[in-house]
One Martini backbone bead per residue (centre of mass of N, CA, C, O) as a GRO file, in nm:
protein
  177
    1MET     BB    1   2.126   5.477  -6.279
    2ALA     BB    2   2.225   5.149  -6.354
    3THR     BB    3   2.456   5.212  -6.609
    4LYS     BB    4   2.679   5.201  -6.902
    5LYS     BB    5   2.556   5.410  -7.044
    6GLN     BB    6   2.577   5.705  -7.213
    7ALA     BB    7   2.532   6.010  -7.129
    8GLY     BB    8   2.341   6.182  -7.393
    9THR     BB    9   2.355   5.925  -7.614
   10GLU     BB   10   2.204   5.655  -7.462
   11ARG     BB   11   2.099   5.854  -7.234
   12PRO     BB   12   1.987   6.028  -6.993
   13TYR     BB   13   2.033   6.248  -6.760
   14THR     BB   14   2.078   6.278  -6.447
   15PHE     BB   15   2.062   6.489  -6.195
   16ARG     BB   16   2.342   6.418  -6.086
   17GLU     BB   17   2.506   6.447  -6.350
   18PHE     BB   18   2.427   6.741  -6.404
   19THR     BB   19   2.533   6.857  -6.141
   20GLN     BB   20   2.831   6.779  -6.196
   21ILE     BB   21   2.866   6.961  -6.439
   22ILE     BB   22   2.800   7.231  -6.303
   23GLU     BB   23   3.012   7.208  -6.083
   24GLY     BB   24   3.261   7.198  -6.269
   25ILE     BB   25   3.216   7.473  -6.407
   26ALA     BB   26   3.210   7.648  -6.152
   27LYS     BB   27   3.500   7.584  -6.066
   28GLU     BB   28   3.644   7.671  -6.328
   29ARG     BB   29   3.504   7.980  -6.297
   30ASN     BB   30   3.489   8.086  -6.010
   31VAL     BB   31   3.233   8.107  -5.861
   32PRO     BB   32   3.093   8.299  -5.652
   33TYR     BB   33   3.072   8.125  -5.333
   34PHE     BB   34   3.107   7.819  -5.403
   35ASP     BB   35   3.335   7.768  -5.171
   36GLN     BB   36   3.097   7.807  -4.929
   37LEU     BB   37   2.984   7.538  -4.945
   38ASP     BB   38   2.869   7.259  -4.778
   39TYR     BB   39   2.662   7.161  -5.017
   40ILE     BB   40   2.560   6.926  -5.281
   41CYS     BB   41   2.228   6.787  -5.358
   42SER     BB   42   2.085   6.489  -5.560
   43GLU     BB   43   2.019   6.204  -5.427
   44TRP     BB   44   1.704   6.233  -5.377
   45TYR     BB   45   1.680   6.204  -5.721
   46GLU     BB   46   1.728   5.928  -5.803
   47GLY     BB   47   1.662   5.856  -6.156
   48LYS     BB   48   1.617   6.121  -6.253
   49VAL     BB   49   1.552   6.296  -6.563
   50ILE     BB   50   1.670   6.472  -6.855
   51ASP     BB   51   1.435   6.501  -7.157
   52ASP     BB   52   1.443   6.830  -7.221
   53PRO     BB   53   1.563   7.086  -7.436
   54TYR     BB   54   1.338   7.312  -7.303
   55ALA     BB   55   1.441   7.343  -7.042
   56GLU     BB   56   1.429   7.534  -6.738
   57ILE     BB   57   1.651   7.690  -6.523
   58THR     BB   58   1.599   7.747  -6.181
   59ALA     BB   59   1.585   7.953  -5.875
   60ASN     BB   60   1.595   7.917  -5.503
   61THR     BB   61   1.626   8.133  -5.227
   62HIS     BB   62   1.665   8.033  -4.873
   63TRP     BB   63   1.604   7.994  -4.559
   64GLY     BB   64   1.664   7.802  -4.307
   65GLY     BB   65   1.512   7.640  -4.043
   66SER     BB   66   1.801   7.623  -3.859
   67GLU     BB   67   2.022   7.672  -4.098
   68GLY     BB   68   2.116   7.871  -4.321
   69ILE     BB   69   2.138   7.859  -4.686
   70TYR     BB   70   1.931   7.800  -4.975
   71THR     BB   71   1.962   7.643  -5.304
   72THR     BB   72   1.752   7.575  -5.574
   73LEU     BB   73   1.738   7.367  -5.850
   74ASN     BB   74   1.525   7.386  -6.141
   75ILE     BB   75   1.277   7.248  -6.346
   76ARG     BB   76   1.090   7.386  -6.606
   77ASN     BB   77   0.817   7.291  -6.744
   78HIS     BB   78   0.553   7.318  -6.968
   79GLU     BB   79   0.350   7.352  -6.705
   80GLY     BB   80   0.531   7.525  -6.481
   81GLU     BB   81   0.684   7.315  -6.325
   82ASP     BB   82   0.888   7.257  -6.044
   83ILE     BB   83   1.190   7.056  -6.042
   84ARG     BB   84   1.413   6.929  -5.843
   85ILE     BB   85   1.766   6.880  -5.866
   86CYS     BB   86   1.904   7.068  -5.635
   87THR     BB   87   2.103   7.141  -5.334
   88CYS     BB   88   2.230   7.430  -5.176
   89LYS     BB   89   2.466   7.493  -4.898
   90THR     BB   90   2.504   7.723  -4.630
   91LEU     BB   91   2.610   7.844  -4.307
   92GLY     BB   92   2.537   8.105  -4.365
   93GLU     BB   93   2.327   8.406  -4.217
   94LYS     BB   94   2.369   8.653  -4.368
   95ASP     BB   95   2.285   8.884  -4.590
   96GLU     BB   96   2.540   8.841  -4.765
   97ASP     BB   97   2.486   8.537  -4.809
   98TYR     BB   98   2.220   8.563  -4.954
   99ILE     BB   99   2.324   8.735  -5.189
  100ALA     BB  100   2.547   8.537  -5.278
  101MET     BB  101   2.355   8.298  -5.337
  102SER     BB  102   2.189   8.443  -5.552
  103THR     BB  103   2.423   8.497  -5.744
  104MET     BB  104   2.513   8.206  -5.777
  105ALA     BB  105   2.244   8.108  -5.894
  106GLY     BB  106   2.267   8.271  -6.153
  107HIS     BB  107   2.519   8.130  -6.257
  108LEU     BB  108   2.403   7.839  -6.259
  109CYS     BB  109   2.175   7.896  -6.459
  110CYS     BB  110   2.351   7.986  -6.693
  111ILE     BB  111   2.514   7.729  -6.718
  112ALA     BB  112   2.279   7.527  -6.755
  113ASN     BB  113   2.130   7.659  -6.997
  114ARG     BB  114   2.371   7.665  -7.187
  115TYR     BB  115   2.428   7.365  -7.191
  116ILE     BB  116   2.161   7.278  -7.311
  117ARG     BB  117   2.175   7.446  -7.572
  118GLU     BB  118   2.468   7.326  -7.664
  119HIS     BB  119   2.326   7.012  -7.593
  120GLU     BB  120   2.038   6.939  -7.698
  121ASP     BB  121   2.052   6.633  -7.790
  122GLU     BB  122   2.117   6.522  -7.491
  123PHE     BB  123   1.790   6.615  -7.412
  124ASN     BB  124   1.648   6.445  -7.654
  125TRP     BB  125   1.379   6.200  -7.542
  126LYS     BB  126   1.119   6.292  -7.707
  127GLY     BB  127   0.970   6.157  -7.944
  128TYR     BB  128   0.972   6.295  -8.280
  129ASP     BB  129   1.195   6.366  -8.548
  130ILE     BB  130   1.241   6.587  -8.830
  131ASP     BB  131   1.450   6.561  -9.123
  132TYR     BB  132   1.479   6.780  -9.414
  133ALA     BB  133   1.469   6.799  -9.784
  134ASP     BB  134   1.438   6.957 -10.061
  135LYS     BB  135   1.491   6.987 -10.400
  136ASP     BB  136   1.696   7.246 -10.324
  137GLY     BB  137   1.821   7.174 -10.020
  138LEU     BB  138   1.633   7.266  -9.815
  139ARG     BB  139   1.610   7.283  -9.469
  140GLY     BB  140   1.434   7.095  -9.203
  141GLY     BB  141   1.205   7.076  -8.906
  142TYR     BB  142   1.075   6.861  -8.641
  143CYS     BB  143   0.957   6.842  -8.295
  144GLN     BB  144   0.823   6.632  -8.071
  145MET     BB  145   0.644   6.415  -8.193
  146SER     BB  146   0.434   6.200  -8.271
  147TYR     BB  147   0.419   5.920  -8.442
  148GLU     BB  148   0.177   5.994  -8.620
  149ARG     BB  149   0.262   6.286  -8.697
  150ALA     BB  150   0.536   6.218  -8.823
  151HIS     BB  151   0.423   6.031  -9.053
  152GLU     BB  152   0.232   6.234  -9.176
  153ARG     BB  153   0.447   6.451  -9.240
  154ALA     BB  154   0.624   6.269  -9.420
  155ARG     BB  155   0.410   6.225  -9.639
  156GLU     BB  156   0.382   6.523  -9.714
  157LEU     BB  157   0.680   6.572  -9.791
  158LYS     BB  158   0.707   6.349 -10.004
  159ALA     BB  159   0.482   6.469 -10.193
  160LYS     BB  160   0.688   6.734 -10.229
  161GLY     BB  161   0.993   6.593 -10.263
  162CYS     BB  162   1.100   6.506  -9.998
  163THR     BB  163   1.369   6.426  -9.780
  164GLY     BB  164   1.434   6.197  -9.490
  165THR     BB  165   1.393   6.180  -9.129
  166ILE     BB  166   1.303   5.969  -8.854
  167ARG     BB  167   1.324   6.015  -8.497
  168ASN     BB  168   1.367   5.829  -8.215
  169ASN     BB  169   1.454   5.971  -7.918
  170GLU     BB  170   1.472   5.721  -7.728
  171THR     BB  171   1.641   5.516  -7.937
  172ARG     BB  172   1.777   5.667  -8.203
  173GLU     BB  173   1.613   5.579  -8.433
  174THR     BB  174   1.600   5.563  -8.795
  175GLU     BB  175   1.403   5.680  -9.079
  176THR     BB  176   1.333   5.691  -9.412
  177PHE     BB  177   1.167   5.913  -9.690
   0.00000   0.00000   0.00000
């Protein structure tokens, strides 16, 4: 994605940008076996973005066809489909390497999932969200609704005396009700 817009605030993260974040945190935390990798590659998926704050990062470790051991990090979407984010490879081929890659994969999944949870809004690029307050100041919200459902819900809330905003998650534009 060739743009100067800021990832996470003005546009979604690409797979490559997210991989770089995970890689940086893994190095910072000295994740075991991470320094044994031959490479981490997400370039094959250039332009694909993470736009769902409820995405789950999973991993799959497997033997290479000709050499080494591979771990893929995937996003599991709402339909249960795994979409590959990146591939990590080591040249090691022993059982101990396989176990170490599996353990490293667990660390990377924890880092990635925690990052998404702690930065939820940076990954929220679908549908419309409602944030509202009732007459007593109690707050609430609804997430990733369709345009029609968000406006219908806003009318219902307004009729009950609530005030709030509807946000278009793709454009980040808000309107009050």
